[in-house]
Wavefront OBJ file of the C-alpha trace (Angstrom):
o trace
v 0.000 0.000 0.000
v 1.054 3.579 -0.598
v 0.724 6.517 1.767
v -2.769 7.381 0.503
v -4.139 3.927 1.357
v -2.140 3.735 4.603
v -3.612 7.073 5.704
v -7.135 5.944 4.898
v -6.747 2.688 6.833
v -5.117 4.508 9.757
v -7.894 7.103 9.799
v -10.539 4.356 9.827
v -8.902 2.724 12.836
v -8.621 6.095 14.611
v -12.272 6.924 13.956
v -13.412 3.615 15.410
v -11.167 4.010 18.441
v -11.486 7.756 19.139
v -14.230 9.245 16.991
v -14.088 12.418 14.933
v -13.502 15.024 17.649
v -10.689 13.274 19.504
v -8.757 12.033 16.442
v -5.760 14.240 15.703
v -3.601 14.368 12.606
v -0.759 12.989 14.712
v -2.937 10.022 15.729
v -3.563 9.226 12.081
v 0.114 9.548 11.194
v 1.119 7.295 14.079
v -1.549 4.717 13.188
v -0.702 4.761 9.473
v 3.090 4.924 9.683
v 3.154 7.946 7.370
v 3.923 11.627 7.926
v 1.924 14.806 8.495
v 2.643 16.222 5.048
v 1.043 13.146 3.464
v -2.377 14.112 4.817
v -2.349 17.458 3.028
v -0.801 16.039 -0.123
v -3.239 13.147 -0.533
v -6.441 14.482 1.055
v -6.072 18.244 1.435
v -6.880 18.239 5.150
v -7.444 16.016 8.149
v -11.181 16.681 7.909
v -11.353 15.553 4.288
v -9.393 12.401 5.186
v -11.739 11.628 8.090
v -14.746 12.034 5.805
v -13.227 9.637 3.263
v -12.488 7.174 6.062
v -16.055 7.414 7.363
v -17.544 6.973 3.890
v -15.305 3.924 3.375
v -16.535 2.443 6.667
v -20.156 3.026 5.651
v -19.540 1.442 2.244
v -17.996 -1.597 3.919
v -21.046 -1.799 6.167
v -23.304 -1.434 3.121
v -22.553 -4.995 2.049
v -24.270 -6.173 5.225
v -27.437 -4.332 4.161
v -27.906 -7.069 1.607
v -27.706 -9.721 4.326
v -26.559 -12.956 2.722
v -26.218 -11.196 -0.616
v -29.613 -12.291 -1.860
v -31.706 -9.227 -1.051
v -34.707 -9.310 -3.244
v -34.160 -12.859 -4.472
v -37.502 -13.858 -2.991
v -39.087 -10.433 -2.620
v -40.292 -8.046 -5.256
v -38.439 -4.769 -5.662
v -40.416 -1.932 -4.096
v -42.642 -4.286 -2.115
v -43.444 -4.020 1.573
v -41.721 -7.386 2.039
v -38.534 -5.996 0.456
v -38.810 -2.941 2.719
v -38.932 -5.194 5.790
v -36.106 -7.436 4.553
v -33.700 -4.598 3.821
v -34.447 -2.684 7.026
v -34.005 -5.878 9.046
v -30.535 -6.225 7.490
v -29.712 -2.571 8.183
v -30.940 -2.843 11.771
v -28.724 -5.918 12.140
v -25.702 -3.635 11.657
v -26.718 -0.920 14.120
v -24.909 -2.476 17.080
v -21.626 -1.940 15.242
v -19.607 0.843 16.920
v -19.131 2.496 13.525
v -22.641 3.941 13.683
v -21.945 5.991 16.793
v -19.745 8.115 14.522
v -22.936 9.300 12.822
v -24.394 10.489 16.095
v -21.111 12.209 16.924
v -21.353 14.267 13.744
v -24.984 15.094 14.502
v -24.286 16.209 18.065
v -20.791 17.656 17.638
v -21.077 19.010 14.096
v -20.436 22.587 15.185
v -16.970 21.471 16.371
v -16.393 19.657 13.073
v -17.545 22.114 10.404
v -15.392 20.680 7.609
v -16.456 17.114 8.376
v -20.109 18.154 8.716
v -20.036 20.055 5.416
v -18.443 17.163 3.495
v -20.900 14.649 4.937
v -23.866 16.922 4.252
v -22.905 16.916 0.574
v -22.626 13.104 0.658
v -26.238 12.658 1.801
v -27.597 12.579 -1.760
v -25.218 9.756 -2.653
v -26.175 7.838 0.483
v -29.807 8.018 -0.581
v -28.901 7.059 -4.129
v -27.201 3.944 -2.723
v -30.202 2.905 -0.628
v -32.737 3.160 -3.456
v -31.608 0.081 -5.453
v -31.581 -2.049 -2.302
v -35.227 -1.277 -1.701
v -36.575 -0.532 -5.150
v -34.310 -2.564 -7.441
v -32.259 -1.255 -10.318
v -28.762 0.158 -10.358
v -27.357 3.005 -8.300
v -25.878 4.742 -11.342
v -29.341 4.873 -12.960
v -31.004 6.739 -10.076
v -31.766 10.306 -11.233
v -30.884 13.236 -8.960
v -34.570 14.079 -8.464
v -35.253 10.587 -7.109
v -32.117 10.711 -4.938
v -33.348 14.046 -3.551
v -36.813 12.709 -2.686
v -37.017 8.952 -2.170
v -33.316 8.726 -1.339
v -33.611 11.464 1.301
v -36.681 9.719 2.736
v -34.559 6.589 3.247
v -31.613 8.595 4.634
v -33.951 10.287 7.111
v -35.284 6.908 8.216
v -31.724 5.617 8.542
v -30.580 8.636 10.566
v -33.527 8.248 12.915
v -32.805 4.554 13.379
v -29.137 5.226 14.112
v -30.133 7.803 16.730
v -32.707 5.523 18.344
v -30.413 2.492 18.395
v -27.572 4.577 19.820
v -29.827 6.057 22.495
v -31.583 2.851 23.581
v -31.426 -0.341 21.508
v -34.036 -2.017 23.725
v -36.773 0.421 22.752
v -35.657 1.145 19.175
v -38.010 -0.140 16.471
v -37.381 -3.327 14.590
v -38.058 -3.961 10.914
v -41.478 -5.395 11.714
v -42.521 -2.204 13.509
v -41.231 -0.016 10.693
v -43.046 -2.134 8.137
v -46.305 -1.990 10.067
v -45.918 1.780 10.297
v -45.382 1.912 6.537
v -48.510 -0.206 5.997
v -50.509 2.219 8.127
v -49.191 5.204 6.151
v -50.033 3.489 2.841
v -53.510 2.598 4.097
v -54.223 6.151 5.271
v -52.828 7.678 2.080
v -54.910 5.445 -0.185
v -58.278 5.869 1.580
v -60.866 7.530 -0.587
l 1 2 3 4 5 6 7 8 9 10 11 12 13 14 15 16 17 18 19 20 21 22 23 24 25 26 27 28 29 30 31 32 33 34 35 36 37 38 39 40 41 42 43 44 45 46 47 48 49 50 51 52 53 54 55 56 57 58 59 60 61 62 63 64 65 66 67 68 69 70 71 72 73 74 75 76 77 78 79 80 81 82 83 84 85 86 87 88 89 90 91 92 93 94 95 96 97 98 99 100 101 102 103 104 105 106 107 108 109 110 111 112 113 114 115 116 117 118 119 120 121 122 123 124 125 126 127 128 129 130 131 132 133 134 135 136 137 138 139 140 141 142 143 144 145 146 147 148 149 150 151 152 153 154 155 156 157 158 159 160 161 162 163 164 165 166 167 168 169 170 171 172 173 174 175 176 177 178 179 180 181 182 183 184 185 186 187 188 189 190 191 192
């Protein structure tokens, strides 16, 4: 691996161990075996590196959203059953310590303006990535308008779940509860 990859891996380890606020550039350098100048050269800033590390962690976690890799094999894209299946897989990941990083950005964002700003811009892409899991299709085919509506709906649901599971996993909703709530919304919206 080169310095760029070493920095990214070191930053991922630092984030999981210390979080955004407590991770220093020196921590990353020590963990990666690189030097301070490498951060600026390869990523522009410590904040940009931490964002890339966080996004990489989320992408690695994203594979678990598909469970055994057969999401949708027995459920129709866009169906309520698919909704429950995918959210059950996502909820299965919420005990991972990586997700507390999301709540740190939410609660400490004013101390991390560069990180917050980079992650805010990444929200559209997060939504774009969730849409194919639930609705079928390919991520690269999701238009911006759909990413900004349906994708943001899913991101909002995800953010709420992360917050609830971080606060109190015992009372946080499961996929069955979310699906029943969705059924109730559909029923109320389709009444004549």
